[in-house]
Each structure stands twice: as C-alpha cells, then as structure tokens.
C-alpha positions in Angstrom: 0.0 0.0 0.0 1.4 3.4 -1.0 0.7 6.1 1.6 1.9 9.2 3.4 1.3 9.8 7.0 2.2 13.3 8.4 1.8 13.7 12.1 2.2 17.1 13.8 5.3 18.2 11.9 7.1 21.5 12.6 9.7 22.9 10.2 11.6 26.0 11.4 14.3 28.1 9.7 16.8 29.9 12.0 17.6 33.6 11.4 21.0 34.0 12.9 21.6 37.6 11.7 18.6 39.1 13.6 18.9 40.1 17.3 15.5 41.6 18.0 11.9 41.6 16.9 12.4 44.6 14.7 10.5 46.0 11.8 12.9 44.0 9.6 11.9 40.8 11.3 8.2 41.7 11.0 8.7 42.1 7.2 10.4 38.6 7.2 7.3 37.2 8.9 4.9 38.9 6.3 7.1 37.8 3.4 7.5 34.2 4.3 4.0 33.7 5.7 5.5 31.8 8.7 5.6 32.7 12.4 8.6 34.3 14.1 9.6 32.8 17.4 12.7 32.2 19.6 14.2 28.9 20.6 15.5 28.0 24.0 18.9 29.2 22.9 17.4 32.6 21.9 17.8 32.0 18.2 15.2 33.7 16.1 13.3 31.3 13.8 10.6 31.3 11.1 8.2 28.5 11.6 7.3 27.5 8.0 5.1 24.5 9.0 3.3 24.5 12.3 2.0 21.2 13.6 0.8 19.9 10.2 -1.0 16.6 10.1 -2.8 14.6 7.3 -2.9 11.2 5.7 -2.7 10.4 2.0 -3.7 6.9 0.6 -3.4 5.2 -2.8 -5.6 7.0 -5.3 -5.4 10.4 -3.6 -4.6 13.4 -5.8 -3.8 16.3 -3.3 -3.8 19.9 -4.4 -1.9 22.3 -2.1 -3.1 25.9 -2.3 -2.5 29.1 -0.3 -0.6 32.4 -0.5 3.1 32.7 -1.3 5.0 31.5 1.7 2.1 29.6 3.2 4.0 26.4 3.5 3.2 24.5 0.3 6.7 24.3 -1.1 8.2 23.6 2.3 5.8 20.7 2.7 6.7 19.2 -0.6 10.4 19.4 0.1 9.9 17.9 3.6 8.0 15.0 2.1 10.9 14.5 -0.4 13.4 14.4 2.5 15.1 17.7 1.5 14.0 19.4 4.7 13.7 17.6 8.0 11.0 18.5 10.6 12.2 19.7 14.0 9.5 17.7 15.5 6.7 15.4 14.4 6.9 12.4 12.2 6.5 11.5 8.5 6.0 8.0 7.3 6.2 7.4 3.5 5.5 4.1 1.9 6.4 4.1 -1.8 9.0 5.6 -4.1 9.0 9.3 -4.7 9.7 11.4 -7.8 9.9 15.1 -7.6 9.3 17.8 -10.1 10.5 21.0 -8.5 13.1 23.2 -10.0 14.2 22.1 -13.5 17.9 21.9 -13.9 18.8 21.2 -10.3 22.1 19.3 -10.4 22.9 20.2 -14.0 26.6 20.5 -14.8 27.1 22.8 -17.8 30.5 21.3 -18.6 29.2 17.8 -19.0 27.4 16.7 -22.2 23.7 15.8 -22.4 24.2 12.0 -21.9 26.4 12.6 -18.8 23.8 15.0 -17.4 21.1 12.4 -17.9 22.9 10.0 -15.7 24.0 12.6 -13.1 20.6 14.3 -12.7 18.7 11.0 -12.7 20.9 9.7 -9.9 20.4 13.0 -7.9 16.6 12.4 -8.4 17.0 8.9 -6.8 17.8 6.5 -9.6 20.7 4.0 -9.4 23.4 4.3 -12.0 22.0 1.3 -13.9 18.5 2.8 -13.8 19.8 6.2 -15.0 21.6 4.6 -17.9 18.5 2.6 -18.8 16.5 5.9 -19.1 18.9 7.3 -21.8 17.1 5.9 -25.0 13.6 7.2 -23.9 15.0 10.6 -22.9 17.0 10.8 -26.2 13.9 10.1 -28.2 11.7 12.6 -26.3 14.1 15.5 -26.4 14.8 15.1 -30.1 18.3 16.7 -29.4 20.2 14.1 -31.5 23.9 14.7 -31.7 23.7 17.7 -29.3 23.5 15.2 -26.5 27.1 14.4 -27.1 28.3 18.0 -26.6 28.6 20.1 -23.4 25.3 21.6 -22.4 26.7 25.1 -22.0 26.4 25.2 -25.8 22.6 24.6 -25.6 20.0 27.3 -26.1 17.5 27.9 -23.3 14.9 25.9 -25.1 17.2 22.9 -25.6 18.1 23.0 -21.9 14.4 23.0 -21.0 13.8 20.0 -23.2 16.6 18.0 -21.6 15.8 18.9 -17.9 12.1 18.4 -18.3 12.6 15.0 -20.0 14.9 13.9 -17.1 12.5 15.1 -14.4 9.6 13.2 -15.9 11.4 10.0 -17.0 10.9 7.8 -14.0 7.5 6.4 -13.1 6.8 7.1 -9.4 4.5 5.6 -6.8 4.3 9.2 -5.3 4.7 12.2 -7.5 5.4 15.6 -5.9 5.1 18.7 -8.2 5.7 22.3 -7.3 3.7 24.2 -9.9 3.1 22.8 -13.4 6.0 23.5 -15.6 5.8 25.3 -18.9 8.5 23.8 -21.2 10.1 25.1 -24.3 8.4 26.4 -27.5 4.8 26.1 -28.4 5.3 22.8 -30.3 7.1 21.2 -27.3 4.5 22.6 -24.8 1.8 20.2 -26.1 4.1 17.2 -25.9 5.3 18.2 -22.5 1.8 18.6 -21.2 0.8 15.2 -22.5 3.9 13.6 -20.9 3.1 15.2 -17.6 -0.5 14.2 -17.6 0.5 10.6 -18.4 2.9 10.6 -15.5 0.3 12.0 -13.1 -2.2 9.4 -14.3 0.1 6.5 -13.5 1.2 7.8 -10.1 -0.5 6.1 -7.2 -0.4 9.4 -5.2 0.0 13.0 -6.5 0.8 16.0 -4.3 0.6 19.2 -6.4 1.3 22.8 -5.3 -0.2 25.4 -7.6 -1.7 28.8 -7.7 -3.9 27.7 -10.6 -7.3 26.6 -9.3 -8.1 25.2 -12.7 -5.0 23.0 -12.5 -6.0 21.8 -9.1 -9.5 21.0 -10.1 -8.2 19.2 -13.3 -5.8 16.9 -11.6 -6.8 16.6 -7.9 -9.6 15.0 -5.9 -8.7 16.7 -2.6 -7.5 20.1 -1.6 -5.4 21.3 1.4 -5.4 25.1 2.0 -2.4 26.5 3.9 -2.2 29.8 5.8 1.0 30.7 7.7 2.2 27.2 7.9 -1.0 25.6 9.0 -3.7 23.6 7.2 -6.9 25.6 7.4 -9.1 23.6 5.0 -9.1 20.0 3.9 -11.9 19.3 1.4 -12.8 16.7 -1.3 -13.1 18.0 -4.8 -15.6 16.7 -7.4 -14.2 14.3 -10.0 -14.4 15.7 -13.5 -16.3 13.7 -16.1 
C-alpha cells in the first residue's frame, strides 16, 4: 500500500543575523508567511510548518493551495526528504519522484548524456536505472547529436527539453510537483503537457502545489489550503467527467 502519514510536523528556519523583533523581522514574517519565534537558545526562527497533520492513501490526488510563503513548497520538500522537521513524524510508503526546479544538479561542462545519468541519480535512480533511461529521454528531447556536446552550448529551449525529460522519465509511486512547468516552445509545450498528464495518471499518489485553481481541479480530488504554515481547510473535490 502506497501512503503518506504526516503527524504534527514542525519545520523551522533559524535567522542568525537578527537580534531583535524589529521591523525588519516583521517584514520577514509577512514575506514568508511563517511565524517568528525564539528557541530556548534565543535563536530567532521562522516556523514555516506549524503542527501539520494529514494522511494520504493510494488514489489520492492532493492539491496544495495558499498564499506565497504559506508552507506549500516547504511541505513538498519535507515530504521529499530535502528538509527535516524539527518535531513530528513523516511515514512514506512508496518511491517518490519530484518535479520542483528544473535543472537542479545540471553540470554545464558535461554533455547531455552525462547529465542524464548525473541528474537522474540525484533524483533517486541508481546508475543502472539512470543509464536505462537514456534511450527514452534521447527520443523525447529530439536533441540528436547535441546530447554528445557540453550543455553550455545549448539554447534555453534545448536545456528545458533536456531537464524536463529527465525530471519526468521515472515512473513514481508518489509524484510531488511544485507548480506545473511550462516547457520550451509552443510545439514542445503540447508534448510536455501530454507527458506530464500521463505521469500524473500513472502515479498512485499525487501532491501538487499550484496557484492555478483550474489545474488543481483538473488533476486533484482533494485540496489542502495553507495559511501561515497551517492547514486551514481539507476538502474533497468533485471528480471531473
């Protein structure tokens, strides 16, 4: 059974350069959406997630909504293991694939093939799994011989094709997406959208953070609304069609 159990997690960021609850600190609070507090050692912190709890089961398509800094992206990165909660527990059953920032881990001095292996391994694939992905990524990107030359020679559109193809190559149990990515020129956009929809359709669990309510309603059957690091609404969405 693929599932996610989140039990009263707290994620805090220390602010070592601030010594007082000044106007500057108040602006940090407003900008991040979190809550300012002090630890026992008198270190100022921003609480990005504040005792968040929920359970996700196979078949759930979760949409995360809320203002900038409300905690959506922090939650996704915590589920992925990038951030660690200062308290509370997370239990994840199933393999995770993330689509966050395209190009994370890209080495511009390496060629396309080398970056496929490097970035796929950063995203959780073994070396053998990463190498097995090369033919499919090669076909989808349509970059041909350019995959054999350093990526610093690529145009912005070519880089987008490569990084998007790598990010969406592995079939996940659990798919975490921070916004839906626009990729490349108009012709490639349609292929990229179809690829992403297929990946979402095959995932056993989806967690999608987006400012687009249309996107949430298209892909999700449940919505969690965040405000200042807390879940303030957890509702079921009607299934289209």
